[in-house]
C-alpha positions in Angstrom: 0.0 0.0 0.0 2.7 2.3 0.8 4.7 1.7 -2.5 1.3 2.8 -4.4 1.1 6.0 -2.5 5.1 6.5 -3.0 4.6 5.8 -6.8 1.7 8.2 -7.3 3.7 10.8 -5.4 6.5 10.3 -7.6 4.4 10.6 -10.8 2.7 13.7 -9.6 5.8 15.3 -8.9 7.1 14.6 -12.3 3.8 16.1 -13.9 4.0 19.1 -11.8 7.7 19.7 -12.8 6.8 19.3 -16.7 3.9 21.6 -16.4 5.9 24.4 -14.3 8.8 24.2 -17.0 6.1 24.6 -19.6 4.6 27.7 -17.8 8.1 29.2 -17.3 9.2 28.6 -21.0 5.8 30.3 -22.1 6.4 33.1 -20.1 9.9 33.5 -21.2 9.0 33.2 -24.8 6.2 35.7 -24.6 8.1 38.4 -22.8 11.3 38.1 -25.0 9.6 37.7 -28.4 9.8 41.4 -29.0 13.5 41.7 -28.5 14.3 38.4 -30.3 12.6 39.0 -33.6 11.5 42.7 -33.9 13.0 44.6 -36.8 14.3 48.2 -35.4 15.4 51.4 -36.5 19.1 51.1 -37.7 18.5 47.4 -38.9 18.8 46.5 -42.5 15.5 45.5 -43.8 15.1 41.9 -44.3 14.5 41.2 -47.9 11.3 39.3 -49.1 9.4 38.7 -52.2 5.6 38.8 -52.2 2.9 38.9 -54.9 0.6 41.7 -55.7 -3.0 41.4 -56.6 -2.1 41.2 -60.4 0.2 38.2 -59.7 3.4 40.4 -60.0 6.2 39.5 -57.7 7.9 42.4 -55.7 11.3 41.9 -53.9 12.2 44.5 -51.3 15.8 44.5 -52.5 14.7 45.4 -56.1 13.7 49.0 -54.7 17.4 49.9 -53.8 17.8 53.6 -54.8 14.1 54.3 -53.7 12.8 55.0 -50.4 10.1 52.4 -49.3 7.2 53.2 -47.2 6.5 49.8 -46.0 2.8 49.6 -44.3 1.4 46.2 -42.8 -2.5 46.1 -42.6 -5.9 44.4 -42.7 -9.3 45.1 -44.2 -10.6 44.7 -40.9 -8.6 47.4 -39.1 -10.4 50.6 -39.1 -7.0 52.8 -38.5 -5.6 50.9 -41.5 -8.9 52.0 -43.5 -8.7 55.6 -42.4 -5.0 56.1 -43.2 -5.2 54.4 -46.7 -6.8 57.5 -48.4 -3.8 59.5 -47.1 -1.2 57.0 -48.2 -2.8 57.1 -51.6 -2.7 60.9 -51.8 1.0 61.1 -50.8 1.9 58.2 -53.1 0.4 60.2 -56.2 2.9 63.0 -55.0 6.0 61.1 -53.9 6.0 58.2 -56.6 7.8 60.4 -59.1 10.3 61.4 -56.4 11.8 58.2 -55.7 9.5 57.1 -52.9 7.5 53.7 -53.1 4.5 52.3 -51.1 4.4 48.5 -50.4 1.3 47.9 -48.5 1.4 44.4 -47.2 -2.0 42.8 -46.4 -1.8 40.1 -43.7 -3.4 36.7 -44.0 -6.7 37.8 -45.8 -8.5 36.4 -48.8 -7.7 37.9 -52.3 -11.6 38.7 -52.4 -11.5 40.8 -49.3 -8.3 42.8 -50.4 -9.7 43.2 -53.8 -13.1 44.7 -52.8 -11.1 47.1 -50.2 -8.9 48.3 -52.9 -11.8 49.1 -55.1 -13.7 50.8 -52.5 -10.9 53.0 -51.7 -9.4 53.6 -55.2 -6.0 52.6 -54.2 -3.1 53.1 -56.6 0.0 51.6 -54.9 1.1 48.0 -54.9 -0.9 45.8 -52.4 1.2 42.7 -51.6 -0.3 39.7 -50.1 1.2 38.3 -46.9 -1.0 34.9 -47.1 0.7 33.2 -44.0 2.0 36.2 -42.3 5.3 35.1 -42.8 6.7 38.5 -43.7 4.6 40.1 -40.7 6.3 37.7 -38.3 9.9 38.1 -40.0 9.5 41.8 -39.2 8.1 41.3 -35.7 4.9 43.3 -36.2 2.3 42.5 -33.8 -0.2 45.4 -34.1 -1.7 46.9 -37.1 -1.4 49.3 -38.9 2.4 49.1 -38.6 4.6 51.1 -40.9 8.5 51.0 -41.4 10.4 53.4 -43.4 13.3 51.9 -45.7 15.8 54.4 -47.0 17.2 54.1 -50.5 20.1 51.9 -49.1 17.8 49.3 -47.4 18.2 50.5 -43.9 15.1 51.0 -41.6 15.0 54.5 -40.0 11.6 54.4 -38.4 8.8 51.9 -37.1 5.7 53.4 -36.2 2.5 51.4 -34.9 -0.8 53.0 -35.1 -2.9 55.2 -37.3 -1.0 57.9 -39.2 -2.2 61.4 -40.3 -1.9 62.6 -43.7 0.9 65.2 -42.6 2.8 62.3 -40.7 2.7 60.5 -43.9 3.9 63.4 -45.9 6.8 63.8 -43.4 7.7 60.2 -43.3 7.9 60.0 -47.3 9.9 63.2 -47.2 12.5 61.6 -45.0 13.0 58.5 -47.3 13.2 60.6 -50.5 16.4 59.9 -52.4 18.8 62.7 -52.4 20.0 63.9 -55.7 23.4 62.5 -55.4 22.2 59.0 -54.7 
């Protein structure tokens, strides 16, 4: 009888130890994920290739020599929806000055993306990150999120949250290639 109790105590102790280790690991992983994977100002922008709504491939590194306004968004995100017309207005102004917008939709069906683009009459490239691979590679957790990439491919700003039209204009101005580039 005593050996059954002892064996039960050992099994319970092992289970408790394993569960405690799992909880500790989960907490560690959650509290350090930002510092482990988030792209920050000063980092080289990780390269990627994504398709747009027309099936054309866009590789970030092919935009070398241009400033890139890299925006992560979703159709369900109201702040994303409010800033899109401002982005479109500024795209029209800055596209001939060496600044591109790459708007990365994260994980939504093409049908929803197309309806959104048509509703808002967007002119800049809309890229599809179907599995959220690029979102995860950049460490983006909140939408909208915008990263400014210099003509040399370096991230100089990471901004989470809704942007005003004035802020978008200032951000685009800051990544405009200089005449000597």
